N, C-alpha and C positions, 0 to 999 in steps of 0.2 A: 584501454577497451573499446572494445570493435564497437561503432555505431553510436558510442555514447559521448554527449557533447564533455567539452573540457571543462566549464566550469563544475559539472558532476563528478567526473573520471578523478577530478581534483583533489577535492574531499571527499571522495571513497577510498581513494589510495594516499589516501594518509590513515585512514581508519576508524576516517570520522562517520557516522552515521546519520543518514537522512530521514526526513518524516516525509509518510508520504501516508496520503490524503486519499482513500477511496468516495470516489463520488459514482453513483449511479448513472449509466450511460443513455436513458428514458426522462426518469421523471427528475434529473441533475440535481435529487436527494445527496448528503453528505453524509457519508455511512461511516467510515470509521476514520483513525488515523492508530498508522505504526509506523513501526520502523525499516530502513531498506539497509544494507551494505552492497557491498559490490555484489557480491554471489548473489544474494537475493534479489536485485535489481537483473542481470545476465539471464537467471533461472525465469524469470517474469515475464522476460523481453523472448526468451526464446517457448516457454512452453504454452505462454500464454495465459497462464494462472498464478494469481498473485500470488507472491512467497513476500515472505516479510522475514526481518529478524528479530525473536523474543529476547527480547535484556535480560529477562525476569529467568527464563531456562538456558543462554546464552546458547541457542541453536538458533536453525533455519527453520522454519513452519511453511506448509502450504494452507490459504486461510481455507477451508473445510474436510482438511483432511480425515478429520478424525468427525466432524458435527455434518460433516457432507455440502454445507454453506459455502462451495464453493465462489467465486471471482474470476468468470472468465474478464479478461482484459480487452479490452479494447482499444485503445490509446493511452500515449507516457505523455504527458509534459512536465516540465519544469517551470519556476518562479525566476525571476527577472534577476537572485542572489543567487542560483544553482546549488540552493539549500533545502529545500523541497521538491516535491514529486508528486505532482497531482495524475489519479489514475482513472480513464474511465472504464468501470468496470459492466459483466449482467450478474447479477447478485442471484445468487440461488438459496431462498430462505432466505434466516436473516443473521445481518450481519456481527450486531453484536451479541457477546458469548451468554448477555441476560436473555436473550430469544427474541431483543427488541429488534424491528428492522432496523436500526441507526444507530450507535452509541451515543448518537446524539440528541437525548430524548430528555434527559434533563434538564428545564429550564430556569435560569436564578433570575428572581422576580426580583425586581428594584420598585 
């Protein structure tokens, strides 16, 4: 896979899904987490539109394709283990399917 580091490409080549965390590139808020396979990552890098793998639908989905709440990808980084991606995005509308800006709006109180 062109331009993709070996740590990531090996995992994806084996069929493993990689966690992809979307973060607002301006506010730095964590917006959501989804999964990527090889094709989703390649399409994201090529189109600059966040594309994920839906485990429930068993298919690719472009974030915002039906809602209009697209994610324009500005930067993609990976973690030290090569098992997670960080997408810095410009979010249009809400990131969460519930209508919340972030999927991480539920706090566990201790």
